[in-house]
ROMI-221876 format. One record per residue (C-alpha): x, y, z. Coordinates in steps of 0.5 Angstrom, whole numbers, padded with zeros to 4 digits, always signed. Layout:
N
XYZ...
//
This chain:
122
-0006+0003-0010-0004+0005-0003-0007+0011+0000-0003+0017+0002-0002+0018+0009-0006+0023+0013-0004+0030+0016-0006+0033+0021-0006+0041+0021-0005+0044+0028-0007+0051+0028-0011+0051+0022-0015+0057+0021-0020+0060+0016-0016+0066+0014-0014+0065+0007-0008+0069+0008-0005+0065+0014+0000+0059+0012-0004+0054+0015-0010+0055+0011-0005+0055+0005-0002+0048+0007-0009+0045+0007-0010+0048+0000-0003+0045-0002-0005+0038+0001-0011+0038-0003-0008+0040-0009-0003+0034-0008-0009+0029-0006-0006+0028+0001-0012+0027+0006-0012+0032+0012-0015+0034+0018-0016+0041+0021-0015+0042+0028-0015+0049+0032-0018+0054+0036-0021+0058+0030-0028+0056+0028-0029+0055+0021-0028+0051+0015-0023+0050+0009-0025+0047+0003-0032+0045+0006-0028+0041+0012-0029+0044+0019-0024+0046+0023-0024+0041+0030-0024+0046+0036-0023+0040+0041-0017+0035+0043-0021+0029+0041-0015+0024+0038-0015+0023+0031-0014+0016+0028-0008+0014+0023-0005+0021+0023+0002+0020+0020+0004+0027+0020+0003+0033+0024+0005+0040+0021+0005+0045+0026+0002+0052+0026+0002+0054+0033+0008+0059+0036+0012+0055+0041+0009+0060+0047+0002+0056+0046+0005+0049+0044+0005+0047+0052-0002+0046+0052-0002+0041+0046+0004+0037+0048-0001+0031+0051-0005+0031+0045+0001+0031+0040+0004+0025+0044-0003+0021+0044-0004+0022+0037+0002+0018+0036+0004+0021+0029+0010+0018+0025+0013+0025+0025+0012+0033+0027+0014+0038+0022+0016+0045+0025+0014+0050+0020+0018+0057+0021+0016+0060+0027+0014+0054+0031+0021+0051+0033+0021+0049+0040+0027+0046+0043+0023+0043+0049+0018+0040+0044+0023+0037+0039+0026+0034+0045+0020+0031+0048+0018+0028+0041+0025+0025+0040+0025+0021+0046+0018+0019+0044+0021+0016+0038+0017+0021+0033+0021+0024+0028+0022+0032+0028+0023+0036+0022+0024+0043+0022+0022+0045+0015+0016+0048+0011+0011+0044+0009+0009+0048+0003+0016+0048+0001+0016+0040+0002+0010+0039-0002+0012+0044-0008+0019+0040-0008+0016+0033-0008+0020+0032-0001+0013+0031+0003
//
């Protein structure tokens, strides 16, 4: 059996009211492996949120939960991670980053991770 691709939640937070937290719960529910990266300290479902920019191996998808104004400091990290695709959740859309990703042959998806998972489009 082939394992499911790994997702990196960029902008992870231990706050259960935030969509990034909900995304982790939903990925767990649908048995997708995931890595949590963000500036907030804490954990989700006993997984630590990584607070450094160490490149994580074998990332297929980055799902963004960081506003456009705070994304520039993450551009290099995202590119060095070499994901197949980046999902821009509502409120994270950023034409500059979208263009950079497209030029680097990384698929750009302006969508909602939660909706994609619940409708089987993930």
